[in-house]
Structure formats: structure tokens, C-alpha cells
N, C-alpha and C positions, 0 to 999 in steps of 0.2 A: 436224756429224757426230756420231754417237753415240759415247760413250766406251767403249773397251776397253783393258785393261791392256797395257802394253808387253810384247812377246815377248822371249825371250832373243836372238833374231837382231837385233831392233831395237836392243837395248841395245849389242850389239857394233858395230852401225853407228854409233850415237851416239859410242861410244868412239873409233872411227876418225875420224869427221867432225869431232869437237870439237877436233881438233888444228889444223885450218886453216879451219873454217867457223864462221859466226855461228849463234846459236840460231835465227834466222829462216830461214836457209838450210837448216839441218838439218830444221826443221819442214816445210818445203816438200818436201824429198826424201823424207821418211817419211810425208807426208800426215797430219801431226799438228798440233795447235794448239801455238803457240810457248810457251804457258804450261806445257804438259805437258813439253816438252823442257827448259825452264828449271828447272822444279821437280825433274825427274829428275837433272839435272846437279848442282844445288845440294845435293841430299840425299845423293848418293853419290860425293862427292869423296874422294880419298885425302889423306893428310897432305901430299903434294906438290901438292895442289890440282888433280890430274888426275882425270877421271871414270873410274870402274872399273866395267865391265859385270859382272865376276865378283862384285864386292861387292854391286851392285844386285840381281842375280839371286838371290844367296844370301839377302839380306834379304827379298826378295819371297816366297821359299819359306817362310821362317821365319814370316812374318806369316800366310800362308795356313794353316799347320799349327796355329797357336794361335788362329785366328779362331773365336770362339765363336758358337753359334747365337743367332738373335734371341730376345730375352726373351719368353716366352709368359706372358700374363696369365691367372691362374687366377680362378675365380669370387670368392674371398675378396678378392683384390687389386683386382678390378674394383669390388667393393662399396665398398672404401676410397676408390678414385679417384672414384667417383660421388658419394659423400658430400662429399668435399673440394671437388670442382668446384661442387657445388650451394651450397657455402658461399662461392662467389666467389673461391676461390683459383686462381691461374694454374697451368698445368702445371709451371712451374719451382718454384713454392711447394709444390705437391703432392709433387714429387720430394724436396725438402728435408725436408718433414714425414715422409714415409715412411722416409727415411734416418735421421732423428733418433729417431723413436718406434718404428719397426718394423725397423730395420736392413735395409731393402730398398733396394738401389741400382738406380735406374731413371733413364733419360734422358728429358728432357721430350719429345723427338721421338716416343718410344714412345707417350706419352699423346696427343699430337696425332694420330698415326696411328689410335689407338683411337677418338678422338672423330670423326674423319672417317668411319671405317667405321661407327660408331654412327649418325652423321647419315644416311649412305646407307641405313641400315636403317629410317629413319623416326623415330629418337629425337630429342628436343629438348634433350639434355644440353649440346650445343655452345652453346646460346643463353645459358648462364651464363658464357661467356667474354666478355672485352672484344672480342677479335679472334680468330677462328679462323685459325690460322697459314696463310699463303699458301705455295704451293710455292716452294722455293728458286730464286732467279734468280742466275745467274752475273753477276759484276760486270763482266767484260770483254765487249767486243763490242757493248755497248749504244750507242745513239746518242741524242743529246739532240734531241728533236723540238719542244720549245717554242721560241717566239721568244726573241730576246735582250732582256734587261731593259735599258732605257736607263740609262746612267750607273751600271751595276752595279759594286759593289766586292765582291770575293769574300771569303769567310770567312778565307782564308789571310792576308789583310791586316788582320784584326781584332787589336786590341792584346792582348798576352799576359795582361794583367791580367784580362781577361774570363774566361779559362780558370781563372785562379787563384781566382776567386770571393772576392776580398778586399775587395770594395766592393758596395754596393747601388746598382742603377741600370742593370744590363745585362739586357735583356728579350729574349724570343723570341716571335715572332708566327706565327700560322697561322690557317687557316680550317677550319670544319667545314661541309661542304656538305649541304644538306637534300634532300628528295625532288625528283627531276627537275631538280636544279640550279636550282630556282626560288627558293630561300632559303638563307641561310647564317648562321653565327655567326663573329665574329672573336674569337680567343682570344689573350690576352697574358699571359705568365708571367715574373715576375722571377726570375732565376737563383739568387740566394742565398736569399731568403725563400720562394720559390715562391708568392708572392702572385699570384693569378689574377684577371684581368678578362675578363668575357664580355659581348659586346654583339652585338645583331642587326645584320645587314647588309641594306639594302633590295635590294641586288643584288650580284653578284660583279664589278661594274665597278670599275676601279682608283680612280676618283674617290670612289665611296662608301666603299671600304675605307680610303683615306687620310683621309677626313673622319671616319670612325668612330674610327680609331686616334688621331688628334689629340684628338678630343673625350674619349676614354677616358683618355688619359694626361696631359691638361692639368693635372689636379689633382695629379699627381706629377711635374710638369715638372722640378723640381730634382733628381729621382731617376731621370732618364732619360738615360743616357750613350750607350748603343748599343741597337740593335734588330736581331736576327738573324732572317731570314725565308727562305722558299724562293723558287723562281724562277717562281711562278705569276703569271699575268697580272693577278691582283687586286692585286699589289704593284708594278705598273709605275709608279705615281705616288708612289714612295717619297721622291722629292726634296721633295715637299710636306710630308711628315712631318718630314724632316730640317730644313727651313726653319722650320716652326712650333714644333718642340720643341727646336731646336738640338742635335739628337742625330745620331749617325752610324748609317747603316744598312748592314748586311752581308748577303750572300747565301750560302746553302749551295752546295756543289758539286751539279751535277745528279744526281738520284737518290741523294743522301746525306742523307736525312731524319734519320738518327740524329745528325747534327751539331747538331740542335736537339732532342735526345732528351727533354729535360724537357717541352717543349711537346707533343711527340708522346704522351708518357705521360699528360699532363694531359688531352689530347683523348680518350684512352682512358677516363679516369675520367668525363668529361662524357658519353661515349657510353653509359655505364651508366644515365644519366638520360634521354638522348635517343637511342634506338637509330637505326640506319640507316633510311632512308625516312621519318624524321620531317620533317614540314612545319613549319618554324620560323615560318611565317606564322600558324600556329594556336596558337603558344606565346606566352603573355603575357610582358611585360617583368618582371612580378612573379615568375613562375616561373623565368625565367632568372636573376634576382637571387637567388632562393632557392638555386639550385644553386651560384652563385658564392659565396654566404656559407657554404654547407656545406663547400665545398672549402677556403675560407680559414680555417675554424675547426677544421680537422683538425690534431691535434698533429703536429709535424714532428721527426723524429729529428735533423736537422742544426741545429736551433735549440732544443736542450734541451727538446724536446717541447712547445714553445710553438707556437701556431698562427700561420699566415702573417699574418693581419690584425694580431694583437698585435705581431708582430715588425716589420712595416712601419711601424706607428704609433710604436714605440719608436725607430725609426731617424730620426725627425724631428729635425733638428739644432737646437741652440741657439746654435751659432756658425757660421762660414763653412765648416766641414768637412762639406760636404754629401755624403750618400750613403756615409759610412764605416760599416763593419760593426761593431756593438757587440761588446764583448769576450765571446766565447762561453765563456771559462773560468769566468766568474762568472754563473750563471743569474740573470736578473732576475725580479722579481715580474710575473706576467702581468697585463695590463690588464683581461682579461675572465675 
């Protein structure tokens, strides 16, 4: 159903029904989504924790009165945006730059709208983005259409130390699919150092993915504690990875790709070298390795501006304390 704001009459209905009905029952009677009713009640409770229709209506009118008109982009501002986008800045970075250097407050969604309109007019400015933003999708009401991963362990069961980033050895895995889904890359990123491994997949079959992951991580076996991945069929043979590397595998919640956001961001960087519709069968291993090396030699803020390759090499232990994070309070001399 299309969304319309609650009317004053509906608000008084909610006030009456909330005394003896559940949120779901109220939603059915008013033909509204239950999240709309739940949000309305949560926002407009009185100190006695009772919903107040009068308070809700008064606040709604106040918001309407002070609602400003959409920001209109003038020609000078458009010129600034065009220049910054061509310099490979994201819309979020453009907004931050304009605010800092020109005292212009702008939301990144405004720039995305401009880019989509510009694209529809035949311009190619949008091609300077990693990803041109997709339309917003509500998180409720979606269904998981993929098959169930055998022996799947969810990310909610992952050790808390992984989120703390207090050790080296927790990885994120994903795939980048090529033209016609005939070729792909497997990407593996270490969460602390951001060290990245890229390898070609012969196919998206689970057996090939597992084999490639084991081969890629074997050299770092002592620094592989966990691997977090999504629910794609290419990871169905994750138990083979677990057995070969003696590491635990965990899976994101369905459609929660941001739960392995570092890998998603890294894939965006890789896409700047290999745009969509790239046939990876035509890309040499040498070229893939070059991209991997460029990413790993980038200075990283979280490691005192040392690059990922330098940091992962420095973490090689001389005792049995494998995978501990070096002291970041004392920057070490870079190896390269």
C-alpha cells in the first residue's frame, strides 16, 4: 500500500484502541502497516506512557509549518559538484567538502538525485561513482528466497572479539561476478589490517570457491581465526574451508550485506579497476595481482598510515602469540 500520513481522526482512533488492542490489531482496523502504528505510538507517548492524539497532531502541524523547500542546485554549485565527482569523490565526501570549504550544507541524497537526472539526460558523470545509489528498499516485509546454507552459523553467534578488532585474523569473504555470470573474483579482506586477497574463480560453484579460499589463505593459516560471508550458494561448501584452515565460518543475516561492510567497500574499490560487465576470463592473473598490490599498498588511517601489506608482515609473530595486534600507540618503521 502507498504511504500517506495519519489523519487526525486516525490518531484519535489509535488513542482509543491502544488501551485494549495490540499494535497488530490496531493496524488491521486502520488498514495501516504495523510499523506505522508502532512508530506513531512510540513517538507520541505522554509522561504516563499513554499515546496522545492531541500531542501527535500538534507536532505534525509544527513539522509541516517549518518544513523547508527542497534545495535547488544553481549553476555554480552544479559546477562544484561536477568537478568533485570527476575527482572520484563520493556524494558523501562532496557534501563534507562543500560544507568545510564553502559553508554549503547539502545532503548526499540531493547529489544522487541530481546524478540520476543527469544520467537520464544522457550525461556520463554518474560513471565516476563506484556505485550509483539504488532506490531505498524497506527492510520489513522482505522474504529470503535463497536456499538454506548447510550447517550455517549466523553472525549473531560470532565471538565478540571480532567486533572489537583487537586481533589480526578475522576475515570477510565475498565474490564479484563478471559479465553474464560466467566469471568471478573471490575477495578476502582482513578486518584489522584491511589486507586484501583477490583470486579468480573458475566458476561460481561452491567447490571452486572453497578450493580458491583455502589456496589463498593457506599462507596465512596461523592468522585465520574466523571468516564472515554472505548466504550465496558459492559458499555452501564452507565446511571444507573450516576443516582445511581450522577456522570458524559465520554468515550475515539475509540481505544484511553491511554486516561485512569492509569487504563491500573493498569490492567497490576493485570495481573502479574492473567495472561491471567485465569478463574476468579476459583479465590476466598478473593484472589481478597488480590491483591487489595497489590496494594493499594504500596508506591506512587505522594503522598509522602504514599500508596493509606492511602491517600484515609486521604481525608475523616471533612467539606463540599468533595474530595479536601490534601496539598502535607507537608507530613502527614501515617495511616498504
